[in-house]
N, C-alpha and C positions, 0 to 999 in steps of 0.2 A: 537132772533135769531141767535145771534152773537154765544151765547153760545151751542146753539146746534152744529152747525156749527165746535167750537171750540173739541165739546164734539165727534162729527163724525171724526176728524181726528186724537184724542188721539185713539179711538177706529180701523181704519184704520191703523197707526203706529203700535198700539199692535199687530194687526194680523199679519200686514206684519214681524214683528220682531219673534215674535213665530214661523211663516213658515219658517223663517231661520233658525232659532233654531233647527226645526224638520226636515228641509232638511239637514244641518249640523252631525246631529245625527246617520240618516239616512245613509248619503253617509261615515261617516266617516269609514275607514279599521278597522276591528274587529283582535287585534291579535290572532294570533293561535299557541297554542303550539303541532310543530309537533314532531312525537316521532324520535328519535335518528335512524341511518339507523343500526346502530348493538349496544347491549346493551354494557355499560362499562365493564371494566375485575372486576371479581369478584373473590375472596379467594376462593379455594375449602374448605378448612375448617376454622372453626375461629381463630385457631392458628397460619396459614400458616405465615410465612414469606414472603413479598412483596420485589420484586427489581427492576431493571430496568437492560435490558440486551441489547447486542449488538451482531446482527451474523456478523461472521468471516471465512474464510477459516479453513480448522485443520490446514494449515500450519504458521496461522497467514496472516495478511495483507504483502505482499514483496514490500516495494517502491522501484523500481529498479532506481540504480544512475547510472553516468558515472565515470570511473575513472580520465579521462583528460577531461578538457573543450574542445568544439569544436563547428563546426555547423552540424547541423542535415543533412545527406547526403538522408537518405530514410527509412521511417518506414516499416518494415515488418509484423507485427501485427496489430490487431484490436480487441476492446471488443467483448467478446465470443469465441475468437479464443481458441484453444487447443494446448497447446506447450509442446516439450518433452525438456528433460533438454541439454542445449548446441544450440537450436536454436537461430537462429540471431533475439532478437526482434527491434533493429535499427543501423544505422550506421554511423558513422560521416566522415566527411570531409576528406578526406586521400591523396590529389594529390599531397601534399607538401612532403609526407612522399614518395611515390611512387617514386618520381622524385629522392629524395635522396637513396633511394633504389638503382635504377639502378644507380646512379654513383657509390656507393659502390659496386656492383656486378661487373662494369669495372673494378674499383682499384682491385679487388680479383683477376680479371682474370691476369689483371698484375702481379700482385704479386705471384701469381702462377707460372706462366711464368717465374720470376726472380730468387725463388726458383728452381725452375727446372733447370734453365741453371748455377746457383752455385752450385746444388749437381753435375750433368754432368761434370764440370771442377774440382769438389772436386773428384770425382769418378775416373779421366782421370789420375792425379796425384798421386792417393794411388794404380791406377794399375801399378804402374812404377815399376820393381821388385829391379833393381839396385837404392839402396839408395843415391849413389855419384851420381846420374844424375838431383835430385833435391834438392833445397836448403830445409831445416827445417823451416825456417822463412816462406818459400812461403805456404807449406802446413799448417800452421799452420793459415795462411791468409785467404787460403782456406777455412778452417773449421770454421771461423770465418763468412765470409762472407755468408757462406751456412746456417750458423744459422741464420744470422740477416735475410736473405731472409725468411726462416720458420716462424719467429718471425712478419715479415710485414706481410705474407699471414695468420697468424693466427691473427692477429690485426683486418685485413681488413674483416678477414671471422665473427669475434665475432663482429663487426658494421652491417654485412649484417644479422647476427641474431637479435641485437639490433634491426635494424629498421623491420624487418619482425614482432618482437614482438609488437612494437609500432602500428603497422597497423592491429595486431588482436587485441590489445586492443580497437581500435576505433569501434569495432563490439560487440556489448552488447548483451549479451546471457543470455537465460531462466536459471538460476540454478538449479530448479526442474521442474518435469513436473507439469502441472499445467493448469489454465484458466487467461488469459487475463482479467482484472476486470476494469480497466482504462487504457487509453492512451492521452497523453498530447503532447509529442512529434510531431512536425510537421517540415517538411523538410524544409531547409532555416534559422530557428531559430537556437541560439544561446544557447547552452547547458550549463550552468557551471559544473564545477566539484564536485563532493559531493551529499549529500542528498538535497534538493528542496521542498519547498510545494507550489503548489501540485507536488507530484513525475512526474518525464516523463512518467513511466510505471509502474502499480500496478497488480501486480498478486495473486494467491495463489492457493493450490490446494484444490478443492471445491468439491474431490468425496466425501465429508462426511462434511458438516455445522457444525460449532460450536457455540457456545451461552456464550459472557463472561457478566455473571453477576456480577452487583454492588449489595452486600450485607451491608447495614450499619455498622460501626464496634460495633456500643452496642448492634446490634440483632446478629451477625454474631457465638457469642458464644453459640446460643440457635441451630445453624445448625448442625445436626447430620452427624458423618463421612460419606461421600458417600452416602446422600441420593438422591434419585430423586429428581426431580420438574416437574412442567409443568409451559407452557409458552403459550401466546396471543399475536397475532401481535398488533401493535397500531391499533384501528380502528375495530379489528375484537374479541371483546369479547366472542362472541360464538363458536371462535377456541380456543380448547385446544391442545395444541402439548406436546406430553408426552418429558421428558428430560432424558438422561443418564450420571450420575455423570462421569466425568474424572478424574480433580484434581483440586486442591485449589492452590491460588497462594499464595506463603509465603511473599509478600511483601504487606503491608497496604497502600496504596495511596490516596492521597485526590481526591474527587470526581468530574470528569470532567464536565459532563451533569447537567444541575439544568433544574428540572420542573416547576419551579415557584410556588411551593406549601408555604403560606404566614408561615409554619413553619420549612422552609427549612433553612437549614444556610450555609455560602458560606464556611465555614472550616471542614465543613463534610468528613470524611474519611471514607473507604469503602474496606471490603475485596472481593476480584474477585472469584467467582468460574467457571470454563469451564466445560460448559456441551455440551453434543452432540446431533444434534436433529438424528431422524430417517431419515436412509438413504432414497433418493429419497422422502424428501419433497418438495412438488410442492409451490408455489406463495412466498417463503419466498427469501428476496435476500441478497447479502453481505450489511451490513453496515444498515440493518433495525433495528429498535429498537421494542423491546418485552418486555411485562409485565411479570414477572418471580415469581412463586409462590412456595415457599420450605415448605412443610409442618413438621412441628415441634413439637415434643412432648411436653406433659402437665411437666412443669419444677415445680420440688417441692420448698417447701417456703426455703428459705435460714436460716441456723440455726446462732442464735446469741450467741451462744459459742463459 
């Protein structure tokens, strides 16, 4: 009797275990292979040379910097704004300069008055016809006083001009016609002189976008001179944008961006080729990465002689 009960318990435990295993197998999530939203970029021809490119304005990115340090008083632009050459982008605090300018202008008025008085006294002496009526030393003294007064007025005028120029330097203006791409300037912040990272304002001529393509130096010799190319935005392998050749940069430079491929070397150097995107291309932004493909002709075997 005990043996039958033990066998019954064994069978019940085995059934529970089997039921648990089946339930776990049924309820376990199944991995699904989801197709990519967009196919990866593919070369148009088997011999095409692949590279990576970065979209930039036709004028390249202009990092606007201020020539002097100061506190930002006002910012006159925002991203997407189109400005003309000479338009104010932002201004620095100028109250101390304006106070000095008011003082200099007052000093200029006094210097001009003194110069006018000295010239009037000299003209009175020079108007006397009889040379015996005045001493020669007095006439020379009046001439020196008039010259000194004119020099003081000129020096004060130069100071007014200097302060006016200094105030104008606090108004940072656009060097070209273009579009504002990035604004990091904020009213009340201190802006050091010179170029900083990130720049206070980035702008450029976006009437025609360019693509700066990096071609590995060991493949650059295969690129035909003046050859056109195609490019696909990252994540849009189905979209191929035709590119127009612009120029080749004469300097071979180290590669700045790494893709993470196992065979990629840190010491890789690249030749940069500038292409122009078609005018009015939609959905492409400055700073966007694109995969570039340059069709290359079949290269003959190198002679061993």
